[in-house]
C-alpha positions as CSV (number, residue, x, y, z in Angstrom):
1,M,225.4,-41.0,139.2
2,S,227.2,-39.9,136.1
3,D,230.7,-39.9,136.8
4,S,232.1,-38.0,133.7
5,I,231.4,-35.2,131.8
6,A,234.3,-35.6,129.5
7,G,233.2,-35.5,125.8
8,K,229.5,-34.0,126.5
9,K,228.5,-31.2,124.7
10,V,227.9,-28.2,127.5
11,F,226.6,-24.6,127.3
12,V,227.7,-22.4,129.9
13,T,225.7,-18.8,130.4
14,G,227.3,-16.1,132.3
15,A,230.9,-17.6,131.2
16,D,232.7,-14.5,131.4
17,G,231.9,-13.6,134.9
18,F,233.9,-14.5,138.0
19,I,232.5,-18.2,139.0
20,G,231.5,-18.8,135.1
21,S,235.3,-18.5,134.0
22,H,236.4,-21.0,136.7
23,L,233.8,-23.2,136.0
24,I,234.8,-23.1,132.3
25,E,238.3,-23.9,133.4
26,T,236.9,-26.8,135.6
27,L,234.7,-28.3,132.8
28,V,237.5,-28.3,130.1
29,K,239.8,-30.0,132.4
30,K,237.5,-32.6,132.8
31,G,237.2,-33.0,129.0
32,A,233.7,-31.2,128.4
33,S,233.3,-29.7,124.8
34,V,232.2,-26.2,126.2
35,R,230.0,-23.3,124.5
36,A,230.6,-20.4,126.7
37,L,228.2,-17.4,126.3
38,V,229.6,-14.2,127.0
39,Y,227.9,-10.8,126.9
40,Y,228.0,-8.8,123.7
41,N,229.6,-5.8,123.2
42,S,231.7,-3.7,120.5
43,W,234.9,-4.1,122.1
44,N,234.9,-7.9,122.0
45,N,235.9,-8.2,125.5
46,I,235.3,-11.4,126.7
47,G,235.3,-10.5,130.5
48,W,237.3,-12.9,132.9
49,L,237.8,-15.5,130.3
50,R,240.8,-13.5,128.9
51,D,242.5,-14.3,132.5
52,I,242.4,-18.1,132.0
53,D,245.1,-20.2,130.6
54,K,245.3,-19.4,126.9
55,E,245.5,-23.1,126.3
56,I,242.3,-23.6,127.8
57,L,240.7,-20.7,125.9
58,T,241.5,-22.2,122.7
59,E,239.6,-25.3,123.6
60,I,236.4,-23.6,124.3
61,E,233.5,-22.1,121.8
62,V,233.0,-18.4,122.8
63,V,229.6,-17.2,121.5
64,T,228.2,-13.6,122.2
65,G,224.7,-12.7,122.9
66,D,222.3,-11.2,125.8
67,I,220.3,-13.7,127.9
68,R,217.2,-11.3,127.4
69,D,217.2,-12.7,123.8
70,A,215.0,-15.7,123.6
71,E,215.6,-16.8,119.7
72,R,219.4,-16.5,120.0
73,I,219.3,-18.3,123.5
74,N,217.5,-21.2,121.6
75,R,219.7,-21.3,118.8
76,L,222.8,-21.5,121.4
77,V,221.4,-24.2,123.5
78,G,220.3,-26.5,120.5
79,N,222.2,-30.3,120.7
80,C,224.2,-29.4,124.1
81,E,223.5,-32.1,126.7
82,Y,224.2,-30.4,129.8
83,V,223.3,-26.6,130.7
84,F,224.8,-24.6,132.9
85,H,222.9,-21.1,133.6
86,L,225.2,-18.4,135.4
87,S,224.1,-15.3,133.7
88,S,222.8,-12.9,135.8
89,L,222.9,-9.5,137.7
90,I,224.3,-9.8,141.0
91,A,225.2,-6.7,142.6
92,I,223.1,-6.4,145.3
93,P,223.2,-2.1,146.0
94,Y,222.6,-1.7,142.3
95,S,219.5,-3.6,142.7
96,Y,218.1,-0.9,144.5
97,E,218.7,1.7,142.1
98,A,217.6,-0.4,139.0
99,P,215.4,-3.1,140.0
100,R,213.5,-3.7,136.7
101,S,216.6,-4.6,135.3
102,Y,217.1,-7.3,137.3
103,I,213.8,-8.7,136.2
104,D,214.4,-8.7,133.1
105,T,217.7,-10.4,133.4
106,N,217.1,-12.9,135.9
107,I,213.9,-14.0,135.8
108,I,213.3,-13.5,131.9
109,G,216.5,-14.7,131.0
110,A,215.9,-17.9,132.8
111,L,212.7,-18.4,131.1
112,N,214.5,-18.1,128.0
113,I,217.1,-20.7,129.2
114,L,214.1,-23.2,130.1
115,Q,212.3,-22.8,127.3
116,A,215.5,-23.2,124.9
117,C,216.2,-26.6,127.2
118,R,212.7,-27.8,126.6
119,S,213.0,-28.0,123.0
120,N,216.2,-29.2,122.9
121,D,216.1,-33.1,122.5
122,A,219.7,-33.7,123.2
123,L,219.4,-32.2,127.2
124,T,220.8,-34.4,129.9
125,R,220.5,-31.9,132.5
126,L,220.2,-28.1,133.1
127,L,221.9,-27.0,136.3
128,H,220.4,-23.3,137.5
129,V,222.0,-21.1,139.6
130,S,220.5,-19.5,142.3
131,T,222.0,-18.0,145.6
132,S,221.9,-17.9,149.0
133,E,220.4,-14.3,149.3
134,V,216.8,-16.1,148.6
135,Y,216.7,-17.4,152.1
136,G,217.6,-13.9,153.8
137,S,218.6,-13.8,157.3
138,A,218.9,-17.2,158.9
139,Q,215.6,-18.2,160.4
140,T,217.1,-21.6,161.4
141,V,220.7,-22.4,161.5
142,P,222.4,-24.0,159.4
143,I,220.1,-23.2,156.6
144,P,218.4,-26.1,154.8
145,E,217.2,-26.0,151.5
146,S,213.7,-26.1,153.1
147,H,214.3,-22.7,154.7
148,P,212.0,-20.1,154.1
149,L,212.3,-17.4,150.7
150,V,212.5,-14.2,151.7
151,G,213.0,-11.2,149.0
152,Q,215.3,-8.8,151.5
153,S,216.6,-7.1,148.4
154,P,215.4,-6.8,144.6
155,Y,217.9,-8.8,143.8
156,S,217.3,-11.7,146.1
157,A,213.4,-11.2,144.9
158,S,214.4,-11.5,141.4
159,K,216.2,-15.2,141.9
160,I,213.3,-16.4,144.0
161,G,211.3,-15.5,140.8
162,A,213.7,-17.2,138.5
163,D,214.1,-20.2,141.0
164,K,210.1,-20.7,141.1
165,V,209.8,-20.4,137.3
166,V,212.5,-23.3,137.4
167,E,210.5,-25.3,139.6
168,S,207.4,-25.1,137.6
169,F,209.3,-26.3,134.6
170,H,210.3,-29.6,136.3
171,L,206.9,-29.9,138.1
172,S,205.0,-29.0,134.7
173,F,207.0,-30.4,132.0
174,G,209.3,-32.9,133.6
175,L,212.3,-30.8,132.6
176,P,215.6,-32.3,134.2
177,V,216.8,-29.3,136.0
178,V,219.0,-28.9,139.4
179,T,219.0,-26.0,141.2
180,A,222.5,-24.9,142.8
181,R,222.5,-22.5,145.9
182,P,225.8,-21.2,146.4
183,F,226.6,-19.4,149.6
184,N,229.2,-16.9,149.5
185,T,231.9,-17.7,147.0
186,F,235.2,-15.7,146.8
187,G,238.7,-16.0,145.1
188,P,240.7,-14.6,142.2
189,R,239.0,-12.4,139.4
190,Q,236.3,-11.8,142.1
191,T,235.8,-7.8,141.7
192,A,235.6,-5.4,144.9
193,R,231.6,-5.3,144.7
194,A,232.3,-8.4,147.0
195,V,233.6,-7.8,150.7
196,I,236.9,-9.9,150.4
197,P,238.3,-8.2,147.4
198,T,237.5,-4.9,148.7
199,I,239.0,-5.6,152.4
200,A,242.3,-7.3,150.5
201,S,242.4,-4.5,147.6
202,Q,242.4,-1.4,150.3
203,L,245.0,-3.2,152.2
204,L,247.0,-4.1,149.6
205,A,246.8,-0.3,148.1
206,G,248.3,1.2,151.3
207,S,244.9,3.0,152.2
208,S,245.1,4.3,155.7
209,L,241.3,3.8,156.4
210,L,239.5,0.8,155.6
211,K,236.1,1.5,154.4
212,L,233.4,-1.0,155.1
213,G,229.8,-1.6,155.4
214,S,228.5,-3.2,158.4
215,L,231.2,-5.6,160.4
216,R,228.1,-7.8,162.2
217,P,227.0,-10.0,159.4
218,T,228.3,-13.4,159.2
219,R,228.5,-15.3,155.9
220,D,229.5,-19.1,154.9
221,F,232.7,-18.4,152.5
222,N,233.2,-21.1,149.9
223,Y,236.2,-21.1,147.3
224,V,235.4,-20.6,143.7
225,T,236.9,-23.7,142.6
226,D,235.2,-25.4,145.2
227,T,231.9,-23.8,144.3
228,A,232.3,-24.7,140.5
229,E,233.1,-28.4,141.3
230,G,230.0,-28.5,143.4
231,M,228.0,-27.4,140.2
232,V,229.5,-30.2,138.2
233,A,228.7,-32.9,140.7
234,L,225.3,-31.5,140.7
235,A,224.8,-31.3,136.8
236,L,225.9,-35.2,136.8
237,C,223.6,-36.1,139.6
238,K,220.6,-38.0,138.2
239,E,219.1,-38.4,141.9
240,A,219.7,-34.5,142.2
241,E,216.9,-33.7,139.3
242,G,214.0,-31.5,140.4
243,E,216.0,-31.0,144.1
244,V,217.3,-27.6,145.4
245,V,220.9,-28.1,146.7
246,N,223.0,-25.6,148.8
247,I,226.8,-25.4,147.9
248,G,228.6,-24.3,150.8
249,S,231.5,-24.7,153.5
250,G,229.2,-25.2,156.6
251,E,231.4,-22.6,158.3
252,E,230.7,-19.2,159.5
253,W,232.5,-16.5,159.5
254,S,232.0,-12.6,160.5
255,I,233.2,-9.8,158.5
256,E,234.8,-8.6,161.5
257,K,236.6,-11.9,161.8
258,T,237.3,-11.5,158.2
259,V,239.0,-8.3,158.1
260,K,241.3,-9.6,161.0
261,L,242.4,-12.5,159.1
262,L,243.1,-10.5,156.1
263,Y,245.4,-8.0,158.3
264,G,247.6,-10.9,158.9
265,I,248.0,-12.1,155.9
266,V,248.7,-8.5,154.0
267,G,250.6,-7.6,157.3
268,R,249.0,-4.5,158.1
269,E,246.3,-3.2,160.1
270,V,244.5,0.1,159.7
271,K,241.4,1.7,161.5
272,I,237.8,0.8,159.8
273,A,235.6,3.5,158.9
274,T,231.9,2.9,158.1
275,D,230.9,3.8,154.3
276,D,226.9,4.8,154.3
277,N,227.2,3.7,150.6
278,R,228.0,0.2,151.6
279,V,225.4,-0.2,154.3
280,R,222.3,-1.9,153.2
281,P,218.6,-0.6,154.3
282,E,217.9,-2.0,158.1
283,K,215.4,-4.4,156.6
284,S,217.1,-5.5,153.7
285,E,220.5,-6.7,155.3
286,V,221.3,-10.3,155.5
287,N,222.7,-10.5,159.1
288,R,223.5,-14.5,159.2
289,L,224.4,-16.9,156.3
290,I,225.7,-20.5,157.1
291,A,224.6,-23.3,154.7
292,D,223.5,-26.8,155.6
293,I,225.3,-29.1,153.5
294,T,223.9,-32.2,154.4
295,K,222.2,-32.9,150.7
296,I,225.0,-32.2,148.6
297,R,227.0,-34.7,150.5
298,A,224.1,-37.2,150.3
299,L,223.6,-36.7,146.8
300,T,227.3,-36.5,145.4
301,N,230.8,-37.3,146.6
302,W,231.7,-33.6,146.8
303,K,233.4,-31.9,149.5
304,Q,235.3,-28.6,150.2
305,Q,238.9,-28.8,149.1
306,V,240.2,-25.5,149.9
307,P,240.0,-24.1,153.6
308,F,238.8,-20.5,154.1
309,V,242.5,-19.2,155.2
310,K,244.2,-20.8,152.3
311,G,241.5,-19.4,150.0
312,L,242.1,-16.1,151.5
313,E,245.9,-16.2,150.8
314,L,245.4,-17.2,147.4
315,T,242.5,-14.5,146.5
316,V,245.0,-12.0,148.1
317,N,248.0,-13.0,145.9
318,W,246.1,-12.6,142.7
319,I,244.7,-9.2,143.9
320,R,248.3,-8.3,144.7
321,E,249.3,-9.1,140.9
322,H,246.0,-7.3,139.7
323,L,245.8,-4.6,142.0
324,D,245.9,-2.3,138.9
325,L,242.5,-3.3,138.2
326,F,240.8,-2.2,141.7
327,D,239.6,1.3,142.3
328,T,240.0,1.3,145.9
329,E,239.1,4.9,146.4
330,N,235.8,4.7,144.5
331,Y,233.0,2.3,145.9
332,S,231.1,0.6,143.0
333,L,227.7,-0.9,142.9
């Protein structure tokens, strides 16, 4: 296992996203030379990269493009030693409305990255980012990487498809790829599409009623900087090539318990109302997620650094300072 990414040329897709922006910070602090792909738009909006330290921002090469553009991706991957593929459509509710866009972005996008990496002689390793949603509701607890894959939403089905294409390129062509499966990442810069910021933002905004979906599901929450560190550790691990590896805390928290913890951190408690728009179809709801993290601990020195409650406190503090970014009256898919 290599112990440093310092001085290496690195390409990151989805750099403008929640996890991607934190990964960029982590890589630059470790001395990597980073090329960061953001989704092209005519406003020159670089997404959450605008929120990172300006000194770090000046250290990276920001490029625009679309993961679905094979030729563009091939040029951008060229000469990079490490590739982190995070670019993806991730909102589960919207995948019910527009499943084709998830196939095009998540599967075809992954194919474009794989083809580009295959023709890149400088490549040391590709880290492909999957999701714990591919497991569906836990059939065994905790969930090992060998757990059956269940497409309980168009989103999870698209990620399963991408994972299998990645697997095929390793087995067919010997591509040096690792598939990371983060469980529920949370922290600063996450939008109210996710459960923790939607709870915290409503409480901080003074809402008299907390609008949520089901309170029964359980999740394995991992603070975003820990997720980013796990990704780097796996990318540097030669022994992880061809493997699928969970990144999680190994702890299980219900949505109901999470609400109560946030009541205490924010300092106010309100009644909860079920918002039908936030409730998944019955057979699509993932009721239980908890990671078996035996493999990542065996392969790397990675371990969780930010306990759940501390992570909640840090997240609440960030949301409090950026509350104007949250529309607590309307639910976004």
